C-alpha positions as CSV (number, residue, x, y, z in Angstrom):
1,M,0.0,0.1,0.0
2,T,2.8,2.5,0.8
3,I,4.2,2.1,-2.9
4,L,0.9,3.5,-4.2
5,G,0.7,6.3,-1.5
6,G,4.4,7.1,-1.9
7,I,4.1,7.4,-5.7
8,A,0.8,9.4,-5.3
9,A,2.7,11.6,-2.8
10,L,5.5,12.3,-5.3
11,A,2.8,13.1,-8.0
12,L,1.2,15.5,-5.6
13,A,4.3,16.8,-4.4
14,G,5.3,17.7,-7.9
15,C,2.4,20.1,-8.2
16,N,2.8,21.6,-4.7
17,N,5.8,23.7,-5.9
18,N,3.6,26.1,-7.5
19,T,2.5,29.2,-5.6
20,G,-0.7,31.4,-5.6
21,G,-2.9,28.6,-6.9
22,T,-1.1,28.4,-10.4
23,A,-1.2,24.5,-10.5
24,G,-2.8,24.0,-14.0
25,P,-5.4,21.2,-14.0
26,S,-5.7,18.5,-16.5
27,P,-7.6,19.6,-19.7
28,S,-10.5,17.3,-18.6
29,S,-10.9,19.0,-15.3
30,T,-14.0,21.0,-14.6
31,T,-13.3,21.5,-10.8
32,A,-10.6,24.1,-11.2
33,T,-9.1,26.5,-13.6
34,A,-5.5,27.4,-14.1
35,G,-4.3,30.6,-12.5
36,T,-7.0,30.6,-9.8
37,S,-7.0,29.6,-6.2
38,T,-9.7,27.0,-5.3
39,A,-11.3,27.9,-2.1
40,V,-13.0,25.1,-0.2
41,A,-16.5,26.0,1.2
42,N,-17.0,24.4,4.6
43,P,-13.3,23.3,5.2
44,L,-13.1,20.3,7.7
45,D,-10.6,20.2,10.5
46,T,-8.4,17.1,10.1
47,T,-6.3,17.8,13.1
48,K,-7.8,14.8,15.1
49,L,-7.4,12.7,12.2
50,Q,-3.8,13.4,11.6
51,Q,-3.0,12.6,15.3
52,N,-4.1,9.0,14.6
53,L,-5.0,8.1,11.0
54,C,-5.7,4.5,12.1
55,T,-8.8,5.7,13.8
56,G,-10.2,7.6,10.7
57,L,-12.4,4.6,10.1
58,T,-14.0,2.5,12.6
59,A,-13.7,-1.3,12.7
60,A,-17.4,-1.5,11.7
61,Q,-16.9,0.6,8.7
62,L,-13.8,-1.3,7.5
63,T,-15.4,-4.8,8.1
64,P,-17.2,-5.0,4.6
65,Y,-13.9,-4.5,2.7
66,V,-11.1,-5.5,5.3
67,G,-12.8,-8.1,7.5
68,Q,-10.8,-8.0,10.6
69,V,-7.7,-5.8,10.7
70,K,-4.7,-7.9,11.4
71,N,-2.2,-5.1,11.8
72,T,-1.6,-1.6,10.8
73,S,1.4,0.4,9.9
74,S,1.9,4.1,10.0
75,V,3.7,6.1,7.2
76,N,5.2,9.5,7.8
77,K,6.7,11.4,4.9
78,T,7.6,15.1,4.5
79,D,4.4,15.6,2.2
80,Y,1.9,13.1,3.5
81,S,1.2,10.6,6.4
82,G,-0.9,7.7,6.2
83,C,-2.1,4.4,8.0
84,D,-1.9,1.1,6.2
85,M,-4.5,-1.5,7.5
86,F,-3.9,-5.1,6.5
87,P,-6.6,-7.8,6.8
88,T,-6.3,-11.2,8.7
89,D,-8.0,-12.9,5.8
90,V,-5.6,-12.5,2.7
91,H,-8.8,-12.6,0.3
92,M,-10.0,-9.3,1.8
93,A,-8.6,-5.8,0.9
94,A,-5.8,-3.7,2.3
95,V,-6.9,-0.1,3.1
96,S,-5.0,3.1,3.6
97,V,-6.0,6.4,5.0
98,N,-3.7,9.1,4.0
99,V,-3.6,13.0,4.5
100,Y,-1.8,15.3,2.2
101,P,-1.6,18.5,4.5
102,N,0.1,20.8,1.9
103,T,-2.2,20.1,-1.2
104,T,-4.7,22.3,-2.8
105,P,-7.8,21.1,-4.7
106,S,-6.3,22.4,-8.0
107,A,-2.9,20.6,-7.3
108,M,-4.8,17.5,-6.6
109,I,-6.5,17.5,-10.0
110,A,-3.4,18.6,-11.9
111,A,-1.6,15.6,-10.5
112,N,-4.2,13.5,-12.4
113,S,-1.6,13.5,-15.6
114,N,0.7,11.5,-13.3
115,F,-1.4,8.4,-13.2
116,P,-2.2,5.7,-15.9
117,Y,-5.8,6.0,-14.6
118,S,-7.5,9.1,-13.2
119,K,-11.0,10.4,-13.2
120,N,-12.5,13.4,-11.6
121,L,-15.7,12.6,-9.8
122,A,-18.8,14.6,-8.8
123,P,-18.1,16.2,-5.4
124,I,-18.2,13.8,-2.4
125,Q,-20.3,15.4,0.3
126,G,-19.6,18.9,-1.4
127,Y,-15.9,18.5,-1.8
128,T,-13.6,18.1,-5.0
129,A,-12.8,14.4,-5.5
130,R,-11.0,12.3,-8.0
131,D,-10.0,8.5,-8.4
132,T,-6.5,7.4,-9.4
133,S,-4.7,4.0,-10.0
134,L,-1.3,3.2,-11.0
135,L,-3.0,0.7,-13.3
136,P,-4.5,1.7,-16.6
137,Q,-7.7,0.1,-15.4
138,P,-8.1,0.2,-11.6
139,Q,-8.6,-3.6,-11.2
140,G,-7.4,-4.4,-7.7
141,K,-6.0,-0.9,-7.0
142,C,-7.7,2.5,-6.6
143,A,-7.3,5.7,-4.5
144,T,-10.0,8.2,-3.9
145,A,-9.0,11.7,-3.0
146,V,-11.0,14.5,-1.5
147,A,-10.1,18.1,-0.8
148,V,-11.4,18.8,2.4
149,A,-9.7,22.2,3.0
150,D,-7.8,24.7,1.1
151,H,-4.6,22.9,1.7
152,V,-5.6,19.4,3.0
153,V,-6.6,16.3,0.8
154,V,-7.7,13.1,2.4
155,E,-7.5,9.9,0.6
156,V,-8.5,6.2,0.9
157,E,-6.7,3.6,-1.0
158,V,-8.0,0.1,-1.6
159,E,-5.9,-2.7,-2.7
160,Q,-7.6,-6.0,-3.6
161,S,-5.4,-8.9,-4.5
162,D,-8.1,-11.5,-4.8
163,A,-9.4,-11.5,-8.3
164,S,-12.5,-13.4,-7.2
165,S,-13.5,-10.4,-4.8
166,Q,-16.7,-8.4,-5.7
167,Y,-14.4,-5.2,-5.4
168,Y,-11.4,-6.4,-7.6
169,N,-12.8,-5.2,-10.9
170,N,-14.4,-2.2,-9.2
171,T,-12.0,-1.3,-6.5
172,C,-12.8,2.4,-7.0
173,A,-16.4,1.6,-5.7
174,A,-14.8,0.6,-2.5
175,S,-12.3,3.5,-2.1
176,E,-15.2,5.9,-2.9
177,A,-17.5,4.3,-0.4
178,L,-14.8,4.6,2.3
179,V,-13.7,8.0,1.7
180,T,-17.2,9.2,1.6
181,T,-17.4,7.6,5.2
182,L,-14.2,9.2,6.2
183,V,-15.5,12.6,5.1
184,G,-18.7,12.0,7.2
185,N,-16.5,11.1,10.2
186,L,-14.7,14.3,9.9
187,K,-17.9,16.1,9.6
188,A,-19.3,14.4,12.7
189,S,-16.1,15.1,14.8
190,G,-16.3,18.8,13.7
């Protein structure tokens, strides 16, 4: 999981060197325009989440995808932090919750060109969102990112290695559902 997160971090970090909202989005982006700063309406506070990313999603919320969590691993890089959660049952998915504390919505969208698969989504609970994968088709691996504040993006990655899983061919459905739950948890902790 950290490989996908690490590469995603590198892709996002490449866009973070721009100042004043000058990160240019991909041509297919309808969420942000080059040269503008995208202000997030109703920004969410991620302070509690960043203190313990492994508690961003409850055991009950993870169960349909992960089953029982066998172990967790924290990731702390200069441009993002995360929590990888691994299943006891190898046929279930591994899930990561990541936070990019210095990424704007326009930089998140501009990073789409760094992935073999990327898709801008309709807003999730009112926030700019997109799916990405290191594979041309997100079979078995997908990350869904949501810009929840002017400079904070949260992301849920799902990696499903079992091709017989209901989520293998539509891994983005799992990451989208889990990130929607994560955003709901952030709103509730408000």
